[in-house]
N, C-alpha and C positions, 0 to 999 in steps of 0.2 A: 672177680677173677684176680688172682695174685699176679704180681709182676714176677719176672724171672728171678730177681734177687730175693724177693720175699719167699717164693717157693723153695729156692735153694737153701735159704736160711732155715726154713721150717723143716725141710728134709734132712739137712745136716744135723739139726737139733734132735730130730726123731731118732737118728741112728748114732748119735753121740760123737759127732766129729765137727770140726770147724768148717764153715763154708769157705769157698775160695775167696781170696781178695779180688778186687776189681782187675788187677793185673793178671792174677792167676786165671780168672775167668776168661779174659781176652786171649791168653795163651792157649787155654784149652779149646776155645773156639777156633783158633788158628790151626791147632792139631786136627780138630774135627773137620775143618774145611779142607785141609791138605788131603786127608784120607778120603773124604767124600768126592773130591774133584779128580783124584787120581785113580779111583776104582769105583765100585758100586757104592751108592750113598749109604747103604747099611753098614759099611766099614767104619763109619764115623763113630757111632756110639761104642762099638766093640773096641776100636783103637783107643778110645778114652778109658775104657775098662782095663785094657791091657796096660796102658800108661799108669793107671792107679795102682797096679801091682808092682810097678818098677820103682827102683830107688833113684832113677835118673831125674835130673832137673827138667822143668818144662822146656827150657831152650834146647837141652840135649835131646829130649823126646821129639821136638819139632824137627830138629836136624836129622834125626834118624828117619822120621817119616818122609822128609824131603829126599833123603838118600834112596829110600824105597821107590819114591816117585820119579827119581832121576832128576831132581831139581837142584842138587848140590853138585858143584864142579868136582868136589873131592870124592864123589861116589864112583 
């Protein structure tokens, strides 16, 4: 069985992109957790797919998710 990072590296190679750095992976997991805990769990992978289509930074994407969840005071 492959580790998470091994699987991601092989998947990224297969589709011709760079895998996420450790920091990026952690930020993506934070985004997935935010969406999964604030709604149905199935929102997590779809939120990450939507994020991948965006030009926003990972911190900006997490802030946007927190706004939707009502977690940011600025929301």
